[in-house]
C-alpha positions as CSV (number, residue, x, y, z in Angstrom):
1,X,-10.4,25.6,-26.6
2,X,-12.8,21.8,-27.4
3,X,-13.3,19.7,-24.8
4,X,-10.9,16.5,-24.9
5,X,-12.9,13.6,-26.4
6,X,-12.0,10.0,-27.4
7,X,-12.9,7.9,-30.6
8,X,-16.3,5.7,-29.6
9,X,-14.1,2.1,-29.5
10,X,-11.6,3.9,-26.5
11,X,-15.0,3.9,-24.4
12,X,-15.7,0.4,-25.8
13,X,-12.5,-0.4,-24.3
14,X,-13.2,1.0,-20.9
15,X,-16.5,-0.2,-20.6
16,X,-15.6,-3.8,-21.3
17,X,-13.4,-3.9,-18.5
18,X,-15.5,-2.3,-16.1
19,X,-18.3,-4.9,-17.4
20,X,-15.8,-8.0,-17.3
21,X,-14.6,-6.7,-13.7
22,X,-18.3,-6.1,-12.5
23,X,-19.3,-9.7,-13.9
24,X,-16.2,-11.4,-11.9
25,X,-17.4,-10.0,-8.5
26,X,-20.9,-11.0,-8.8
27,X,-20.0,-14.3,-10.4
28,X,-17.9,-15.3,-7.4
29,X,-20.4,-13.7,-4.9
30,X,-23.0,-16.2,-5.5
31,X,-20.6,-18.9,-4.8
32,X,-20.5,-18.0,-0.7
33,X,-22.9,-19.2,1.7
34,X,-24.0,-15.2,3.0
35,X,-22.3,-15.9,6.4
36,X,-20.3,-13.1,8.4
37,X,-17.3,-15.8,7.9
38,X,-17.8,-16.0,4.5
39,X,-17.8,-12.2,4.1
40,X,-15.0,-11.3,6.1
41,X,-13.0,-14.3,5.1
42,X,-14.1,-16.0,2.0
43,X,-15.0,-18.5,4.2
44,X,-11.3,-19.4,5.0
45,X,-11.3,-21.5,1.8
46,X,-9.3,-18.8,-0.4
47,X,-6.2,-20.3,-2.8
48,X,-3.0,-18.6,-3.6
49,X,-3.6,-17.6,-6.3
50,X,-6.5,-15.2,-6.3
51,X,-4.9,-14.1,-3.1
52,X,-1.9,-13.1,-4.2
53,X,-3.4,-10.9,-7.6
54,X,-5.4,-9.2,-5.0
55,X,-2.5,-8.1,-2.7
56,X,-0.9,-6.7,-5.8
57,X,-3.5,-5.2,-7.1
58,X,-4.4,-3.3,-3.9
59,X,-0.5,-2.1,-3.2
60,X,-0.4,-1.1,-7.3
61,X,-2.5,2.2,-7.2
62,X,-3.0,4.5,-10.0
63,X,-0.6,7.0,-8.1
64,X,2.0,4.0,-9.2
65,X,1.2,3.8,-12.7
66,X,1.1,7.4,-13.4
67,X,3.7,8.8,-10.8
68,X,6.0,6.0,-11.1
69,X,7.1,6.7,-15.3
70,X,7.7,10.4,-14.2
71,X,10.1,10.1,-11.4
72,X,12.1,8.0,-14.0
73,X,11.9,10.6,-16.8
74,X,12.8,13.4,-14.6
75,X,15.1,12.4,-12.0
76,X,16.2,8.7,-13.6
77,X,16.6,4.8,-13.5
78,X,18.1,5.6,-9.7
79,X,14.8,5.1,-8.4
80,X,15.0,1.0,-9.4
81,X,17.6,1.1,-6.4
82,X,14.3,0.7,-4.0
83,X,13.3,-2.9,-5.2
84,X,16.2,-3.7,-3.0
85,X,14.3,-2.6,0.2
86,X,11.2,-3.4,-1.3
87,X,12.6,-7.4,-1.2
88,X,13.5,-6.6,2.3
89,X,10.4,-5.3,3.4
90,X,8.1,-8.6,2.4
91,X,10.8,-10.8,3.9
92,X,10.4,-8.8,7.1
93,X,6.6,-9.5,6.8
94,X,6.6,-12.5,6.1
95,X,9.1,-13.6,8.7
96,X,8.3,-11.2,11.5
97,X,4.8,-10.0,11.0
98,X,3.0,-12.9,9.4
99,X,3.3,-15.5,12.3
100,X,2.1,-12.8,15.2
101,X,-1.1,-11.6,12.8
102,X,-1.9,-15.1,11.4
103,X,-2.5,-16.0,15.0
104,X,-4.8,-13.2,15.4
105,X,-8.8,-14.7,15.4
106,X,-10.3,-10.9,14.7
107,X,-10.7,-9.4,11.2
108,X,-8.9,-6.5,12.6
109,X,-5.2,-6.7,12.9
110,X,-5.4,-4.1,16.0
111,X,-6.7,-7.3,17.9
112,X,-2.9,-7.4,18.7
113,X,-3.0,-4.1,20.9
114,X,-6.1,-5.7,22.5
115,X,-3.9,-8.8,23.6
116,X,-0.3,-7.3,24.0
117,X,-2.2,-4.1,26.0
118,X,-5.7,-3.8,26.5
119,X,-8.6,-2.8,24.4
120,X,-8.1,0.8,24.9
121,X,-5.2,1.2,22.5
122,X,-7.1,-1.0,20.0
123,X,-9.8,1.6,20.1
124,X,-7.3,4.1,19.8
125,X,-5.0,2.8,16.9
126,X,-8.4,1.4,15.1
127,X,-9.4,5.3,15.0
128,X,-5.7,6.4,13.6
129,X,-6.4,3.6,11.0
130,X,-9.9,4.8,9.8
131,X,-8.5,8.3,9.2
132,X,-5.3,6.7,7.4
133,X,-7.1,4.4,5.4
134,X,-10.3,7.2,4.2
135,X,-7.8,9.2,2.7
136,X,-6.1,6.7,0.5
137,X,-9.6,5.4,-0.5
138,X,-10.8,8.9,-2.0
139,X,-7.0,9.3,-3.3
140,X,-7.9,5.6,-5.1
141,X,-11.1,7.3,-6.9
142,X,-10.3,10.4,-7.4
143,X,-6.8,10.0,-9.6
144,X,-8.5,7.7,-12.0
145,X,-11.4,9.5,-12.7
146,X,-9.3,12.8,-13.2
147,X,-6.9,10.6,-15.5
148,X,-10.5,9.6,-17.5
149,X,-11.7,13.1,-17.1
150,X,-8.6,14.9,-19.0
151,X,-9.1,12.8,-21.6
152,X,-13.1,12.5,-22.5
153,X,-13.8,15.9,-21.0
154,X,-16.7,14.4,-18.6
155,X,-16.4,15.9,-14.7
156,X,-14.1,13.8,-12.5
157,X,-17.3,13.8,-9.9
158,X,-19.2,11.9,-12.5
159,X,-17.0,9.7,-13.4
160,X,-15.8,9.2,-9.9
161,X,-19.9,7.9,-9.0
162,X,-19.9,5.7,-11.5
163,X,-16.6,4.2,-10.4
164,X,-18.0,4.2,-6.9
165,X,-21.4,2.3,-7.9
166,X,-19.2,-0.5,-9.6
167,X,-17.2,-1.0,-6.7
168,X,-20.3,-1.0,-4.2
169,X,-22.4,-3.6,-6.3
170,X,-19.7,-6.5,-5.9
171,X,-18.2,-5.4,-2.7
172,X,-21.5,-5.5,-1.0
173,X,-22.6,-8.4,-3.2
174,X,-20.0,-11.3,-2.3
175,X,-17.4,-9.4,0.4
176,X,-14.1,-10.3,0.2
177,X,-14.6,-13.7,-2.5
178,X,-16.2,-11.4,-4.5
179,X,-13.8,-8.5,-4.1
180,X,-10.6,-10.7,-4.2
181,X,-11.7,-12.6,-7.8
182,X,-12.6,-8.8,-9.2
183,X,-9.0,-7.8,-7.8
184,X,-7.8,-10.8,-9.6
185,X,-9.5,-9.8,-13.1
186,X,-8.2,-6.1,-12.6
187,X,-4.9,-7.4,-12.1
188,X,-4.8,-9.4,-15.4
189,X,-5.9,-6.2,-17.1
190,X,-3.0,-4.2,-15.1
191,X,-0.6,-7.1,-16.0
192,X,-1.6,-7.2,-19.6
193,X,-1.7,-3.3,-20.6
194,X,1.8,-2.9,-18.4
195,X,3.4,-5.4,-21.3
196,X,1.4,-4.2,-24.0
197,X,2.7,-0.5,-23.2
198,X,6.1,-1.2,-22.5
199,X,6.1,-3.5,-25.8
200,X,5.3,-0.9,-28.2
201,X,6.4,2.2,-26.6
202,X,10.2,-0.2,-26.5
203,X,9.1,-0.7,-30.4
204,X,8.1,3.4,-31.2
205,X,11.2,4.6,-29.1
206,X,13.6,2.9,-31.2
207,X,14.5,-0.6,-29.4
208,X,16.8,-1.5,-26.4
209,X,20.1,-0.1,-27.6
210,X,18.6,3.3,-28.7
211,X,16.4,3.6,-25.6
212,X,20.2,2.6,-23.5
213,X,21.7,5.1,-25.5
214,X,19.3,8.0,-25.4
215,X,18.9,8.0,-21.8
216,X,22.8,7.2,-20.9
217,X,23.5,10.4,-23.4
218,X,20.6,11.9,-20.7
219,X,22.7,10.8,-17.8
220,X,19.5,9.2,-16.6
221,X,21.2,5.3,-16.8
222,X,22.7,5.0,-13.3
223,X,21.5,2.3,-10.1
224,X,24.4,2.6,-7.9
225,X,24.8,6.1,-7.1
226,X,26.5,5.7,-3.5
227,X,26.0,9.2,-2.5
228,X,25.9,8.9,1.3
229,X,23.8,12.5,1.7
230,X,20.8,11.5,3.0
231,X,19.8,15.5,1.7
232,X,20.0,14.3,-1.9
233,X,16.2,13.4,-3.6
234,X,17.7,9.8,-5.0
235,X,20.1,7.7,-4.4
236,X,20.8,4.0,-3.9
237,X,20.7,4.6,0.3
238,X,17.9,7.0,0.0
239,X,16.0,4.6,-1.6
240,X,16.4,2.3,1.2
241,X,13.7,4.6,3.1
242,X,10.8,3.0,1.2
243,X,11.3,0.3,3.5
244,X,9.6,2.1,5.8
245,X,6.9,2.6,4.1
246,X,6.4,-0.9,2.2
247,X,7.0,-3.1,5.3
248,X,3.4,-1.6,6.8
249,X,1.6,-2.7,3.9
250,X,2.0,-6.0,5.4
251,X,0.4,-4.6,9.0
252,X,-2.6,-3.2,7.1
253,X,-5.9,-4.6,8.0
254,X,-6.9,-5.2,4.2
255,X,-3.6,-7.4,4.2
256,X,-4.5,-9.4,7.1
257,X,-7.8,-10.3,6.0
258,X,-6.3,-11.7,2.9
259,X,-4.4,-13.7,5.1
260,X,-6.9,-14.8,7.0
261,X,-8.7,-16.3,4.4
262,X,-6.1,-18.9,3.3
263,X,-6.0,-22.1,5.1
264,X,-2.7,-21.9,6.9
265,X,0.1,-19.9,7.8
266,X,2.4,-21.8,5.3
267,X,-0.4,-20.6,2.2
268,X,0.1,-16.8,3.6
269,X,3.8,-17.1,3.8
270,X,3.8,-18.3,0.0
271,X,1.2,-15.2,-1.0
272,X,3.5,-12.6,0.5
273,X,6.7,-14.0,-1.4
274,X,4.9,-14.3,-4.6
275,X,3.0,-10.8,-4.5
276,X,6.8,-9.5,-3.9
277,X,8.3,-11.0,-6.6
278,X,4.9,-10.1,-9.1
279,X,5.0,-6.2,-7.4
280,X,8.7,-5.8,-8.2
281,X,8.5,-7.0,-11.8
282,X,5.4,-5.0,-12.6
283,X,7.2,-2.0,-11.2
284,X,10.3,-2.5,-13.0
285,X,8.3,-2.3,-16.0
286,X,6.1,0.6,-15.7
287,X,9.1,2.9,-13.7
288,X,10.8,1.7,-17.3
289,X,8.1,3.3,-19.2
290,X,9.3,6.5,-18.0
291,X,13.2,5.9,-19.8
292,X,10.8,5.1,-23.1
293,X,9.0,8.5,-23.1
294,X,12.4,10.1,-22.5
295,X,14.1,8.4,-25.6
296,X,10.9,9.2,-27.6
297,X,10.7,12.8,-26.5
298,X,15.1,13.4,-26.6
299,X,15.4,16.4,-27.5
300,X,12.4,18.1,-27.7
301,X,10.3,18.1,-23.7
302,X,6.8,18.7,-25.0
303,X,6.3,20.4,-21.6
304,X,9.2,22.9,-22.2
305,X,7.7,23.4,-25.8
306,X,4.3,24.2,-24.5
307,X,2.8,21.4,-26.9
308,X,-0.7,19.8,-25.2
309,X,0.6,19.2,-21.7
310,X,1.7,22.0,-19.5
311,X,2.8,19.6,-16.8
312,X,5.6,16.8,-16.5
313,X,3.2,15.1,-13.9
314,X,0.6,13.8,-17.1
315,X,3.9,13.1,-19.4
316,X,3.0,9.4,-19.1
317,X,-0.6,10.0,-20.1
318,X,0.9,11.9,-22.8
319,X,3.3,9.4,-24.1
320,X,0.6,6.4,-24.6
321,X,-1.4,9.3,-26.5
322,X,1.1,10.1,-28.6
323,X,2.0,6.0,-29.2
324,X,-1.2,5.0,-29.4
325,X,-2.0,7.2,-32.9
326,X,-2.4,3.9,-35.2
327,X,-3.8,2.0,-32.7
328,X,-7.2,2.3,-31.6
329,X,-8.1,0.7,-28.7
330,X,-4.7,1.1,-27.1
331,X,-6.0,4.7,-25.4
332,X,-8.6,2.7,-23.6
333,X,-6.6,0.4,-22.4
334,X,-4.5,2.9,-20.8
335,X,-7.5,4.1,-19.2
336,X,-8.7,1.2,-18.0
337,X,-5.5,-0.2,-16.5
338,X,-5.6,3.2,-14.1
339,X,-9.3,2.8,-13.5
340,X,-8.5,-1.5,-12.8
341,X,-6.0,0.1,-10.1
342,X,-8.1,2.7,-8.5
343,X,-11.4,0.2,-8.5
344,X,-8.8,-2.9,-7.2
345,X,-7.6,-0.5,-3.8
346,X,-11.2,0.9,-3.6
347,X,-13.0,-2.3,-3.2
348,X,-10.4,-3.9,-1.1
349,X,-10.5,-0.6,1.5
350,X,-14.1,-0.5,1.9
351,X,-14.6,-4.2,2.6
352,X,-11.5,-4.2,5.3
353,X,-12.4,-1.1,6.8
354,X,-16.0,-1.9,7.3
355,X,-15.3,-4.8,8.6
356,X,-12.3,-3.3,11.2
357,X,-15.1,-0.9,12.2
358,X,-17.6,-3.0,13.3
359,X,-15.0,-5.5,15.3
360,X,-13.2,-2.5,16.7
361,X,-15.4,0.5,17.3
362,X,-18.6,-0.7,17.1
363,X,-19.1,-4.5,18.3
364,X,-16.9,-3.3,21.8
365,X,-19.7,-1.0,22.7
366,X,-23.2,-3.2,21.7
367,X,-24.8,-6.3,23.1
368,X,-24.4,-9.6,21.5
369,X,-26.0,-9.8,18.1
370,X,-26.9,-12.6,15.5
371,X,-24.7,-13.2,12.7
372,X,-27.5,-12.2,10.3
373,X,-27.5,-9.1,12.1
374,X,-23.8,-8.2,12.2
375,X,-23.7,-9.0,8.3
376,X,-26.4,-6.3,8.1
377,X,-24.5,-3.6,10.1
378,X,-21.6,-4.3,8.2
379,X,-23.1,-3.9,4.7
380,X,-24.6,-0.4,6.4
381,X,-21.0,0.4,6.9
382,X,-20.0,-0.1,3.2
383,X,-23.0,2.1,1.8
384,X,-22.0,4.9,4.8
385,X,-18.4,4.9,3.3
386,X,-19.0,4.6,-0.1
387,X,-21.3,8.2,0.1
388,X,-18.5,9.6,2.3
389,X,-15.8,9.0,0.3
390,X,-17.2,9.5,-3.0
391,X,-18.7,12.8,-1.8
392,X,-15.1,13.9,-0.6
393,X,-13.7,13.3,-3.9
394,X,-15.6,16.4,-4.9
395,X,-13.8,18.5,-2.5
396,X,-10.1,17.1,-4.1
397,X,-11.8,18.5,-7.3
398,X,-11.4,22.1,-6.4
399,X,-9.1,22.0,-3.6
400,X,-5.7,20.9,-5.0
401,X,-3.6,21.5,-1.9
402,X,-5.7,18.8,-0.3
403,X,-4.1,16.3,-2.0
404,X,-0.8,17.4,-1.0
405,X,-2.1,17.6,3.0
406,X,-2.8,14.1,2.6
407,X,-0.1,12.9,1.4
408,X,1.7,14.7,4.4
409,X,-1.1,13.5,6.7
410,X,-1.2,9.9,6.0
411,X,2.6,9.8,6.0
412,X,2.4,10.8,9.4
413,X,-0.1,8.3,10.2
414,X,2.4,5.4,8.6
415,X,5.0,6.3,10.8
416,X,2.8,6.1,14.0
417,X,1.5,2.9,12.9
418,X,5.3,1.6,12.1
419,X,5.9,2.7,15.9
420,X,3.1,0.8,17.2
421,X,3.3,-2.2,16.0
422,X,7.2,-2.5,15.9
423,X,7.5,-1.7,19.5
424,X,5.4,-3.7,20.8
425,X,6.3,-6.6,18.5
426,X,10.2,-6.9,19.2
427,X,10.1,-4.7,22.7
428,X,8.0,-6.8,25.1
429,X,9.2,-4.3,27.9
430,X,7.3,-1.6,26.3
431,X,4.3,-1.1,28.3
432,X,0.8,0.8,27.0
433,X,2.0,4.0,28.2
434,X,5.3,4.6,26.3
435,X,3.5,2.5,22.9
436,X,1.1,5.2,22.8
437,X,3.5,8.1,23.4
438,X,5.6,6.7,21.1
439,X,3.4,6.5,18.3
440,X,2.0,10.0,19.2
441,X,6.0,11.2,19.1
442,X,6.1,9.4,15.4
443,X,2.9,11.2,14.2
444,X,4.1,14.4,15.5
445,X,8.0,14.8,14.0
446,X,7.3,12.8,10.6
447,X,4.4,16.0,10.4
448,X,7.1,18.7,11.4
449,X,9.5,17.6,9.4
450,X,7.2,17.2,6.4
451,X,5.7,20.7,6.9
452,X,9.0,22.0,7.2
453,X,10.4,20.3,4.1
454,X,7.0,21.6,1.9
455,X,7.3,25.1,3.2
456,X,11.2,25.1,2.3
457,X,9.9,24.0,-1.2
458,X,7.3,26.3,-1.9
459,X,9.3,28.9,-1.1
460,X,12.2,28.5,-3.4
461,X,15.1,27.8,-0.5
462,X,15.1,24.1,-1.3
463,X,14.9,22.4,-4.9
464,X,15.3,19.2,-6.3
465,X,16.5,19.6,-10.1
466,X,15.6,17.2,-13.1
467,X,18.0,15.8,-15.0
468,X,18.9,17.5,-18.3
469,X,15.7,19.0,-20.3
470,X,15.7,20.6,-23.5
471,X,13.9,21.5,-26.6
472,X,16.6,21.8,-29.2
473,X,15.1,19.3,-31.5
474,X,11.8,20.2,-31.3
475,X,9.9,21.8,-34.7
476,X,9.1,24.7,-34.9
477,X,10.3,28.5,-34.2
478,X,11.6,29.2,-30.7
479,X,13.2,32.8,-29.9
480,X,16.7,32.5,-28.6
481,X,15.8,33.5,-25.1
482,X,13.3,30.5,-24.7
483,X,16.4,28.1,-26.4
484,X,18.3,29.7,-23.6
485,X,15.6,29.2,-20.7
486,X,15.0,25.8,-21.5
487,X,18.3,24.3,-21.8
488,X,18.9,25.5,-18.5
489,X,16.1,24.1,-16.5
490,X,17.9,20.4,-16.4
491,X,21.3,19.6,-15.0
492,X,23.5,17.6,-16.7
493,X,26.1,15.0,-15.4
494,X,25.2,11.7,-13.0
495,X,23.9,11.8,-10.0
496,X,21.3,13.5,-7.8
497,X,20.7,17.4,-7.7
498,X,19.0,18.8,-4.9
499,X,20.1,22.3,-3.3
500,X,18.9,24.2,-0.5
501,X,19.8,27.5,1.2
502,X,22.1,27.9,4.4
503,X,19.1,28.8,6.0
504,X,17.1,25.8,6.1
505,X,17.3,23.1,9.1
506,X,18.7,20.6,8.1
507,X,15.3,17.9,9.2
508,X,14.2,20.2,6.1
509,X,16.5,19.0,3.2
510,X,15.9,15.3,3.5
511,X,15.2,13.5,0.7
512,X,11.3,12.7,0.7
513,X,12.4,8.8,0.9
514,X,13.8,9.7,4.6
515,X,10.9,11.7,5.4
516,X,9.3,9.0,8.0
517,X,12.8,8.2,9.5
518,X,12.5,11.2,12.1
519,X,9.5,10.0,13.4
520,X,10.1,6.5,13.3
521,X,13.6,6.9,15.4
522,X,12.4,9.5,17.8
523,X,8.8,7.5,18.3
524,X,10.7,4.3,19.2
525,X,13.1,5.9,21.7
526,X,10.1,7.7,23.1
527,X,8.1,4.6,23.5
528,X,11.4,2.6,25.6
529,X,12.0,6.1,27.6
530,X,8.0,6.3,28.5
531,X,7.8,2.7,29.4
532,X,11.2,2.8,31.7
533,X,10.6,5.9,33.2
534,X,6.5,4.6,33.9
535,X,7.8,1.2,35.0
536,X,8.0,-1.3,32.6
537,X,6.1,-4.1,31.3
538,X,6.3,-7.0,33.7
539,X,7.7,-9.7,31.3
540,X,5.4,-12.8,32.7
541,X,2.2,-10.9,31.9
542,X,3.4,-10.6,28.2
543,X,1.8,-13.0,25.7
544,X,4.8,-15.2,23.9
545,X,2.7,-15.5,20.8
546,X,2.8,-11.2,20.1
547,X,6.2,-11.0,20.2
548,X,8.0,-12.0,17.0
549,X,9.3,-15.5,17.2
550,X,13.1,-14.1,16.8
551,X,12.8,-11.9,20.1
552,X,11.1,-14.5,22.6
553,X,14.3,-15.4,23.8
554,X,14.1,-11.9,26.0
555,X,10.5,-13.3,27.9
556,X,11.2,-15.2,31.1
557,X,10.4,-19.0,30.8
558,X,7.2,-18.5,33.7
559,X,5.9,-15.8,30.9
560,X,2.0,-16.0,31.0
561,X,0.8,-18.0,27.9
562,X,-2.9,-17.4,26.4
563,X,-4.0,-20.8,25.7
564,X,-6.3,-19.2,23.0
565,X,-2.9,-17.4,21.3
566,X,-1.6,-21.3,20.7
567,X,-4.9,-22.6,19.7
568,X,-5.2,-19.4,17.3
569,X,-1.7,-20.2,15.8
570,X,-2.7,-23.0,14.5
571,X,-6.4,-22.2,13.7
572,X,-4.9,-21.8,9.9
573,X,-3.8,-25.5,9.6
574,X,-6.9,-27.3,10.7
575,X,-9.2,-29.6,8.2
576,X,-12.6,-28.5,8.1
577,X,-15.1,-31.1,8.2
578,X,-18.9,-32.0,9.5
579,X,-18.8,-32.3,13.6
580,X,-14.9,-32.3,14.7
581,X,-12.7,-30.4,12.8
582,X,-9.0,-31.8,14.2
583,X,-6.2,-29.9,13.7
584,X,-3.8,-31.0,11.2
585,X,0.1,-32.1,11.4
586,X,0.8,-29.6,9.4
587,X,5.1,-29.0,10.9
588,X,4.7,-25.0,11.3
589,X,1.8,-25.4,13.5
590,X,3.2,-28.1,15.7
591,X,6.4,-25.6,16.0
592,X,4.5,-23.2,17.0
593,X,2.0,-25.2,19.5
594,X,5.3,-26.6,21.4
595,X,6.9,-23.4,21.5
596,X,4.0,-22.1,23.9
597,X,3.5,-24.9,25.4
598,X,7.5,-24.9,26.5
599,X,6.6,-21.1,27.6
600,X,4.0,-22.9,30.6
601,X,5.7,-22.4,33.9
602,X,6.4,-26.2,34.6
603,X,4.8,-25.7,38.5
604,X,1.1,-25.0,36.3
605,X,-1.8,-27.1,37.8
606,X,-2.5,-30.5,36.1
607,X,-6.1,-28.2,35.1
608,X,-3.8,-26.1,32.7
609,X,-1.8,-28.3,30.9
610,X,-4.9,-30.7,30.2
611,X,-6.8,-27.0,29.0
612,X,-4.0,-26.6,26.6
613,X,-3.8,-30.2,25.3
614,X,-7.6,-30.1,24.6
615,X,-6.8,-27.3,21.9
616,X,-5.3,-29.7,19.7
617,X,-9.3,-30.6,18.8
618,X,-11.4,-27.6,17.9
619,X,-15.0,-28.3,18.1
620,X,-17.3,-26.6,15.4
């Protein structure tokens, strides 16, 4: 079999997108001052547009672009119900997490654990985050490299090296500002490509009415399947499980870094709400491409017909290649789309992880160093991360099971991070022993649930059957036996079709949307139980700024108020001037200040109150 290849015009399109990305990143890197604050936060002068696009680009990974349409093609449109918990997760982040995280001084959101508990807890959580983020970076490089490799025949590792060099150039050159604007450029490519492919695909598939008719006949048009069973793959209720995957996005170091680059808390909240709208809109369009693909291939599934592909994991790239036959450059656009998603995630995470490692795991063990030296250390960390993550893509190329293991391990770490932050933010009596116990329990239970599910599926004891697929309308000769076999592979009718042997333990039958739920539930309970057994946290020592505003009523009136917390909560609303930086009259900042001020004990010494008042003016 000859190696796959692409016409020269497709390479030109991909190259143009890569050159454009690099050029945008380098252009905006020149406008920085080269300071540590500029590298970490873009000088805290970033505007809403680039940060909104950057956050959306980081969340819109290549896996979503390739896998979303496949999910709808096989299992129908019920997956669209996940938009509701996605919106809920974004609102949860804006109104519960953001008031706490924006009050932190550090580029690392794990400063929360330092102020809430102690530095040891912070180091443990940060180490977990490093492990979690490395896995995501590796896959963000590998997926677009693999997809492009299958089209052009070049080794995935060689492509990964080229992509990594491009990412490295503007990540090192300009820090967050360069990364955010390069992300914005990539996001514009992604938006254009998504709309373009959807429009062309809709035309090729016969228009709206024809696509609807064919998908309805194939039992794929459904949104309100209210089957309460947690064991069915996709229902309205099981889709709610994405909340536990989505909300933690706003606890990640990469998102925190972007929020802190904005001039105020209000700007950060606006970014979350705008990115929510943009992300949901794009996800709906990208998942809808799965409906277009089904309508296009209706009656002749290319995998069952043993055409040019042998797995439904590549059904969307194959669909694009078919509708692009008479559109030169369209295939290149598709790969530019996937590469843009991968690059934006990779650069964002390199930039953020290097800063987080320095803040949490290196600086505490060093003597104070100059800003210039700190900047060099962070650049050195980017170099190390680039080499390590790119090298490890070579292992993924040969070890297919590593992909599955990565998904399993990342899900466990995400469950742990969810418990660690939420127990600390919502339950003020949870102590350091309880929080660590809860995080470990969440990770352990999630790992057991995932391994049990994977084992049951591999052994054939548990299956998620796809919607009805057939080859009856394919052109060509097929034997009767083959026709019968293909006709029985799918299941007719609405609803989700998951089956499991009675011997399978009930936890191992759960829908994949619920994989994290048992771990999170067990983790929260363990955190509370251990805290009470070892002595609950003294509520008078809890910094109110580290508890979500809606739960601060649980704290006694004499609760300890960290003066830096009052200052940090208001730092986002200060006007930068030469000499003295005066805090603005931003309504939210004043509310935060008054709320924290009210928590100071009435019998506090005069000097303490004076010091608190002094925070209303911050010297440069």
